[in-house]
N, C-alpha and C positions, 0 to 999 in steps of 0.2 A: 504493502498500498503507499502510494507516494506520503509526503508531508509537508508542509508549507509553517517557512520560518519568517519572523515577523521579528522585528526589534523596536525598541522606545530608545532613540540615541537621548530624548530630556531626561530619559529617568537612569540611566548609567552613570556607573558611578565612576567607572575606569578600572577595576578591579583585575581586569586581565583574564579571569575564569579562563572562560569563553573560550578564547583567542589561546589559549593553556591546552586547554581540555577539548576542542576541536580547532584546529587550528586548517583544514579543510574549508571549515563554513564560517568563524568566522578571525575576523582581525583587530585590529586597535590603529586608531589613527595615529598618528605621529606626530598630533599639536596638539591634541586636549587628549588622548586617552581611552575616547566611549567608542565603543565599540560600532565595527565595521562589519557589515554581513557581505562574505562575500557569495554566496550561493542559497536563494531562495528556494530551492528545490534540489535540495543535495542525494547524492544515490543512496539506494538504501545502506551501502556497506557504511556510511556516515551517518543515520537517522541515529543509532545508541550514542553516539560521541556527544548527536547535538542536543539529544535531549537530558543527559548528562550535566550538559554547561548549561544548559538554563535554568535545572535546579538547583545548580551551584551557584548560579547568579544571584550575588546578596541582594538587590538593587530589584529583579525581578522584572528587569528589561527585557528578556527573551521568551518569546513562543512556539512552542514546536504544534503544531493544531495537526493533527493527524487527516489524509483527505487533502481534498483540493476545495476552496473556496468557491460557494457558489456563482455560475459566469466566466469562470476562468479554464483556460483551455489543456488539455495535459501535454506536457513536452514532448517534442519531435523526437521519436525513436532513431537510431542510427542506424 
């Protein structure tokens, strides 16, 4: 099942747990240290790390949503 990831940069405190836990999905901005989302629709191999990162975020700035939001189209398959 696909997941969708959202971030709230205003809520982010720059702790960096997301980038340390799931570096394929999250990074930190060099200027303010806040979260940067690298992949809104990560591959299944990165789902567990993204969920763990969301759970470790001290500001609850990350959301991992199972399935796709209504009205969105699936990612193209290679």
